[in-house]
VOLODO-965293 format. One line per field, with one value per atom (N, C-alpha, C): atom name; z, y, x; residue number from 1. Coordinates in nm, 3 decimals. Example, Ala and Ser with C-alpha at 12.3 -4.5 7.8 and 13.67 -1.06 7.14 Angstrom:
atome = [N, CA, C, N, CA, C];
c3 = [0.780, 0.780, 0.780, 0.708, 0.714, 0.787];
c2 = [-0.569, -0.450, -0.330, -0.225, -0.106, 0.003];
c1 = [1.319, 1.230, 1.320, 1.285, 1.367, 1.290];
num = [1, 1, 1, 2, 2, 2];
//
This chain:
atome = [N, CA, C, N, CA, C, N, CA, C, N, CA, C, N, CA, C, N, CA, C, N, CA, C, N, CA, C, N, CA, C, N, CA, C, N, CA, C, N, CA, C, N, CA, C, N, CA, C, N, CA, C, N, CA, C, N, CA, C, N, CA, C, N, CA, C, N, CA, C, N, CA, C, N, CA, C, N, CA, C, N, CA, C, N, CA, C, N, CA, C, N, CA, C, N, CA, C, N, CA, C, N, CA, C, N, CA, C, N, CA, C, N, CA, C, N, CA, C, N, CA, C, N, CA, C, N, CA, C, N, CA, C, N, CA, C, N, CA, C, N, CA, C, N, CA, C, N, CA, C, N, CA, C, N, CA, C, N, CA, C, N, CA, C, N, CA, C, N, CA, C, N, CA, C, N, CA, C, N, CA, C, N, CA, C, N, CA, C, N, CA, C, N, CA, C, N, CA, C, N, CA, C, N, CA, C, N, CA, C, N, CA, C, N, CA, C, N, CA, C, N, CA, C, N, CA, C, N, CA, C, N, CA, C, N, CA, C, N, CA, C, N, CA, C, N, CA, C, N, CA, C, N, CA, C, N, CA, C, N, CA, C, N, CA, C, N, CA, C, N, CA, C, N, CA, C, N, CA, C, N, CA, C, N, CA, C, N, CA, C, N, CA, C, N, CA, C, N, CA, C, N, CA, C, N, CA, C, N, CA, C, N, CA, C, N, CA, C, N, CA, C, N, CA, C, N, CA, C, N, CA, C, N, CA, C, N, CA, C, N, CA, C, N, CA, C, N, CA, C, N, CA, C, N, CA, C, N, CA, C, N, CA, C, N, CA, C, N, CA, C, N, CA, C, N, CA, C, N, CA, C, N, CA, C, N, CA, C, N, CA, C, N, CA, C, N, CA, C];
c3 = [13.657, 13.624, 13.713, 13.638, 13.738, 13.831, 13.978, 14.021, 14.119, 14.060, 14.195, 14.070, 14.119, 14.070, 14.038, 13.924, 13.892, 13.772, 13.732, 13.610, 13.527, 13.406, 13.311, 13.212, 13.118, 12.999, 12.907, 12.822, 12.700, 12.587, 12.539, 12.436, 12.292, 12.217, 12.125, 12.033, 11.964, 11.907, 11.754, 11.706, 11.606, 11.624, 11.707, 11.746, 11.737, 11.685, 11.660, 11.813, 11.839, 11.943, 11.931, 12.028, 12.030, 11.951, 11.893, 11.768, 11.878, 11.819, 11.873, 11.962, 11.878, 11.949, 12.079, 12.089, 12.208, 12.304, 12.256, 12.324, 12.390, 12.348, 12.411, 12.503, 12.453, 12.526, 12.662, 12.669, 12.791, 12.852, 12.805, 12.888, 12.943, 12.923, 13.022, 13.109, 13.106, 13.265, 13.385, 13.352, 13.432, 13.476, 13.585, 13.683, 13.577, 13.584, 13.527, 13.507, 13.566, 13.550, 13.441, 13.394, 13.290, 13.130, 13.046, 12.924, 12.842, 12.706, 12.600, 12.506, 12.537, 12.467, 12.369, 12.242, 12.171, 12.166, 12.176, 12.172, 12.341, 12.441, 12.537, 12.601, 12.762, 12.914, 12.967, 12.977, 13.051, 13.190, 13.335, 13.480, 13.530, 13.570, 13.632, 13.774, 13.870, 14.034, 14.094, 14.116, 14.191, 14.400, 14.414, 14.574, 14.627, 14.783, 14.828, 14.856, 14.783, 14.794, 14.719, 14.696, 14.590, 14.650, 14.812, 14.885, 14.838, 14.825, 14.838, 14.684, 14.605, 14.449, 14.453, 14.494, 14.489, 14.542, 14.649, 14.707, 14.607, 14.571, 14.490, 14.401, 14.327, 14.218, 14.273, 14.329, 14.391, 14.406, 14.447, 14.455, 14.326, 14.238, 14.099, 14.026, 14.088, 14.024, 14.084, 14.213, 14.256, 14.199, 14.179, 14.094, 13.935, 13.884, 13.781, 13.750, 13.840, 13.856, 13.837, 13.954, 13.986, 13.871, 13.807, 13.648, 13.512, 13.559, 13.464, 13.308, 13.342, 13.262, 13.328, 13.239, 13.287, 13.226, 13.288, 13.247, 13.251, 13.192, 13.269, 13.360, 13.425, 13.551, 13.566, 13.595, 13.602, 13.717, 13.840, 13.912, 13.978, 13.952, 14.002, 14.125, 14.161, 14.308, 14.270, 14.343, 14.353, 14.262, 14.191, 14.060, 14.029, 13.997, 13.966, 13.816, 13.740, 13.586, 13.546, 13.535, 13.495, 13.297, 13.239, 13.095, 13.059, 13.024, 12.973, 12.810, 12.779, 12.642, 12.621, 12.557, 12.546, 12.415, 12.489, 12.410, 12.279, 12.304, 12.199, 12.035, 12.065, 11.983, 11.954, 12.016, 12.020, 12.013, 12.065, 12.067, 12.226, 12.286, 12.376, 12.366, 12.415, 12.456, 12.611, 12.620, 12.753, 12.871, 12.829, 12.919, 12.977, 12.945, 12.978, 13.065, 13.017, 13.043, 13.206, 13.235, 13.323, 13.425, 13.383, 13.466, 13.553, 13.459, 13.486, 13.629, 13.592, 13.696, 13.834, 13.812, 13.924, 14.020, 13.953, 14.008, 14.065, 13.987, 14.023, 14.184, 14.151, 14.262, 14.401, 14.367, 14.505, 14.573, 14.469, 14.465, 14.563, 14.545, 14.591, 14.727, 14.727, 14.835, 14.953, 14.920, 15.034, 15.065, 14.955, 15.002, 14.929, 14.836, 14.857, 14.954, 15.038, 15.153, 15.178, 15.196, 15.239, 15.359];
c2 = [2.975, 3.156, 3.181, 3.232, 3.262, 3.414, 3.366, 3.462, 3.559, 3.467, 3.540, 3.703, 3.792, 3.935, 3.903, 3.883, 3.885, 3.954, 3.966, 4.013, 3.953, 3.998, 3.947, 3.939, 3.818, 3.797, 3.897, 3.989, 4.078, 4.007, 4.069, 3.973, 4.000, 3.911, 3.926, 4.004, 4.098, 4.196, 4.134, 4.045, 3.968, 3.905, 3.893, 3.833, 3.996, 3.948, 4.043, 4.064, 4.173, 4.175, 4.044, 4.092, 3.972, 4.020, 3.899, 3.942, 3.994, 4.057, 4.125, 4.010, 3.876, 3.766, 3.755, 3.715, 3.694, 3.819, 3.925, 4.003, 4.034, 4.011, 3.984, 3.868, 3.753, 3.638, 3.683, 3.728, 3.739, 3.871, 3.944, 4.056, 4.034, 3.908, 3.840, 3.818, 3.746, 3.734, 3.818, 3.937, 4.053, 4.097, 4.165, 4.263, 4.340, 4.355, 4.414, 4.548, 4.654, 4.750, 4.808, 4.641, 4.683, 4.677, 4.799, 4.819, 4.778, 4.835, 4.852, 4.957, 5.030, 5.176, 5.224, 5.201, 5.248, 5.164, 5.036, 4.899, 4.875, 4.929, 4.953, 4.935, 4.802, 4.775, 4.889, 4.984, 5.062, 5.034, 5.061, 5.032, 5.171, 5.210, 5.359, 5.280, 5.328, 5.291, 5.432, 5.431, 5.520, 5.520, 5.642, 5.650, 5.790, 5.736, 5.861, 6.010, 5.969, 6.123, 6.109, 6.210, 6.274, 6.152, 6.154, 6.085, 5.919, 5.869, 5.753, 5.695, 5.759, 5.736, 5.732, 5.862, 5.844, 5.725, 5.691, 5.582, 5.409, 5.418, 5.283, 5.307, 5.406, 5.456, 5.426, 5.433, 5.389, 5.263, 5.190, 5.054, 4.979, 5.011, 4.961, 5.013, 5.125, 5.177, 5.034, 5.016, 4.937, 4.733, 4.729, 4.639, 4.633, 4.711, 4.681, 4.750, 4.782, 4.788, 4.666, 4.564, 4.452, 4.369, 4.372, 4.311, 4.367, 4.470, 4.536, 4.525, 4.587, 4.627, 4.753, 4.867, 4.973, 5.019, 5.022, 5.120, 5.226, 5.333, 5.435, 5.497, 5.562, 5.599, 5.718, 5.777, 5.879, 5.891, 5.979, 6.032, 6.165, 6.169, 6.273, 6.266, 6.389, 6.325, 6.263, 6.179, 6.058, 5.957, 5.974, 5.835, 5.826, 5.702, 5.609, 5.559, 5.624, 5.572, 5.456, 5.357, 5.271, 5.199, 5.210, 5.212, 5.105, 4.996, 4.913, 4.898, 4.892, 4.793, 4.764, 4.681, 4.632, 4.748, 4.833, 4.976, 4.907, 4.754, 4.715, 4.697, 4.597, 4.593, 4.675, 4.787, 4.899, 4.840, 4.730, 4.647, 4.590, 4.506, 4.406, 4.284, 4.226, 4.100, 4.021, 3.896, 3.851, 3.890, 3.986, 4.028, 4.156, 4.227, 4.349, 4.244, 4.135, 4.050, 3.980, 3.951, 3.879, 4.009, 4.090, 4.230, 4.283, 4.304, 4.343, 4.242, 4.055, 3.993, 4.012, 4.018, 4.047, 4.170, 4.272, 4.413, 4.362, 4.326, 4.295, 4.181, 4.130, 3.999, 4.059, 4.148, 4.254, 4.309, 4.399, 4.487, 4.418, 4.289, 4.232, 4.170, 4.164, 4.079, 4.208, 4.289, 4.457, 4.443, 4.364, 4.382, 4.539, 4.644, 4.767, 4.860, 4.814, 4.899, 4.987, 5.156, 5.268, 5.309];
c1 = [8.539, 8.531, 8.670, 8.710, 8.863, 8.862, 8.866, 8.767, 8.904, 9.003, 9.167, 9.230, 9.226, 9.247, 9.428, 9.466, 9.596, 9.640, 9.797, 9.787, 9.689, 9.689, 9.628, 9.707, 9.729, 9.819, 9.761, 9.838, 9.786, 9.729, 9.630, 9.578, 9.624, 9.649, 9.736, 9.730, 9.762, 9.810, 9.729, 9.777, 9.725, 9.585, 9.540, 9.391, 9.288, 9.190, 9.093, 8.961, 8.912, 8.793, 8.737, 8.635, 8.518, 8.433, 8.329, 8.218, 8.112, 8.045, 7.900, 7.831, 7.800, 7.738, 7.820, 7.932, 8.048, 8.005, 8.022, 7.992, 7.902, 7.761, 7.635, 7.636, 7.671, 7.643, 7.750, 7.874, 7.969, 7.871, 7.789, 7.727, 7.634, 7.598, 7.443, 7.498, 7.658, 7.694, 7.730, 7.722, 7.758, 7.677, 7.695, 7.609, 7.544, 7.364, 7.289, 7.333, 7.380, 7.452, 7.542, 7.587, 7.700, 7.594, 7.650, 7.615, 7.708, 7.702, 7.770, 7.719, 7.827, 7.814, 7.943, 7.951, 8.041, 8.191, 8.145, 8.253, 8.337, 8.273, 8.283, 8.209, 8.331, 8.140, 8.141, 8.054, 7.997, 7.956, 7.949, 7.897, 7.888, 7.772, 7.752, 7.707, 7.803, 7.797, 7.768, 7.606, 7.560, 7.640, 7.651, 7.732, 7.647, 7.669, 7.578, 7.660, 7.815, 7.863, 8.008, 8.062, 8.194, 8.258, 8.273, 8.376, 8.400, 8.283, 8.256, 8.285, 8.213, 8.258, 8.411, 8.477, 8.619, 8.707, 8.662, 8.717, 8.684, 8.592, 8.556, 8.620, 8.656, 8.741, 8.903, 8.948, 9.069, 9.086, 8.968, 8.970, 8.978, 8.878, 8.906, 9.025, 9.069, 9.244, 9.338, 9.321, 9.410, 9.412, 9.255, 9.246, 9.304, 9.270, 9.350, 9.431, 9.549, 9.685, 9.708, 9.707, 9.726, 9.708, 9.569, 9.585, 9.661, 9.657, 9.737, 9.668, 9.539, 9.448, 9.347, 9.352, 9.344, 9.216, 9.080, 8.967, 8.969, 8.903, 8.870, 8.773, 8.823, 8.741, 8.681, 8.583, 8.482, 8.449, 8.534, 8.440, 8.389, 8.230, 8.130, 8.062, 8.038, 7.918, 7.863, 7.826, 7.720, 7.723, 7.863, 7.877, 8.020, 8.014, 8.163, 8.161, 8.187, 8.165, 8.282, 8.269, 8.413, 8.324, 8.507, 8.450, 8.577, 8.562, 8.655, 8.648, 8.734, 8.777, 8.955, 8.975, 9.145, 9.165, 9.253, 9.331, 9.378, 9.437, 9.537, 9.474, 9.325, 9.270, 9.146, 9.150, 9.024, 8.864, 8.900, 8.759, 8.756, 8.640, 8.637, 8.676, 8.781, 8.839, 8.788, 8.837, 8.783, 8.827, 8.963, 9.042, 8.915, 8.833, 8.744, 8.631, 8.599, 8.470, 8.529, 8.659, 8.759, 8.737, 8.804, 8.810, 8.684, 8.546, 8.408, 8.351, 8.398, 8.355, 8.437, 8.566, 8.633, 8.597, 8.558, 8.521, 8.380, 8.271, 8.150, 8.171, 8.218, 8.248, 8.313, 8.382, 8.412, 8.342, 8.249, 8.163, 8.072, 8.016, 7.908, 7.933, 8.072, 8.122, 8.115, 8.135, 8.136, 8.304, 8.370, 8.527, 8.535, 8.484, 8.475, 8.428, 8.379, 8.310, 8.360, 8.294, 8.367, 8.308];
num = [1, 1, 1, 2, 2, 2, 3, 3, 3, 4, 4, 4, 5, 5, 5, 6, 6, 6, 7, 7, 7, 8, 8, 8, 9, 9, 9, 10, 10, 10, 11, 11, 11, 12, 12, 12, 13, 13, 13, 14, 14, 14, 15, 15, 15, 16, 16, 16, 17, 17, 17, 18, 18, 18, 19, 19, 19, 20, 20, 20, 21, 21, 21, 22, 22, 22, 23, 23, 23, 24, 24, 24, 25, 25, 25, 26, 26, 26, 27, 27, 27, 28, 28, 28, 29, 29, 29, 30, 30, 30, 31, 31, 31, 32, 32, 32, 33, 33, 33, 34, 34, 34, 35, 35, 35, 36, 36, 36, 37, 37, 37, 38, 38, 38, 39, 39, 39, 40, 40, 40, 41, 41, 41, 42, 42, 42, 43, 43, 43, 44, 44, 44, 45, 45, 45, 46, 46, 46, 47, 47, 47, 48, 48, 48, 49, 49, 49, 50, 50, 50, 51, 51, 51, 52, 52, 52, 53, 53, 53, 54, 54, 54, 55, 55, 55, 56, 56, 56, 57, 57, 57, 58, 58, 58, 59, 59, 59, 60, 60, 60, 61, 61, 61, 62, 62, 62, 63, 63, 63, 64, 64, 64, 65, 65, 65, 66, 66, 66, 67, 67, 67, 68, 68, 68, 69, 69, 69, 70, 70, 70, 71, 71, 71, 72, 72, 72, 73, 73, 73, 74, 74, 74, 75, 75, 75, 76, 76, 76, 77, 77, 77, 78, 78, 78, 79, 79, 79, 80, 80, 80, 81, 81, 81, 82, 82, 82, 83, 83, 83, 84, 84, 84, 85, 85, 85, 86, 86, 86, 87, 87, 87, 88, 88, 88, 89, 89, 89, 90, 90, 90, 91, 91, 91, 92, 92, 92, 93, 93, 93, 94, 94, 94, 95, 95, 95, 96, 96, 96, 97, 97, 97, 98, 98, 98, 99, 99, 99, 100, 100, 100, 101, 101, 101, 102, 102, 102, 103, 103, 103, 104, 104, 104, 105, 105, 105, 106, 106, 106, 107, 107, 107, 108, 108, 108, 109, 109, 109, 110, 110, 110, 111, 111, 111, 112, 112, 112, 113, 113, 113, 114, 114, 114];
//
């Protein structure tokens, strides 16, 4: 598993997104809070307050910037929602799962602690 965040190589435009069977197999390798919603990976992280959710969004945003793979982040009081998909294919690719694993790893290690 590639555990060091770096710029991800773009998914080839002529390559289709992952098939549903491939998505299911990869989803099983992620934190159990990830789900599949409308052809996107979604994780909702509960936090103790707004400032913690905002700090996690900044952390995820910095990781995304380094990877050049940008999720949709939604900050609410007590929650950060992360939505991943590969925009160029309008579906899920290995890039989304790599980013999700990087984020999971950093959250589990406490690197994103606020």
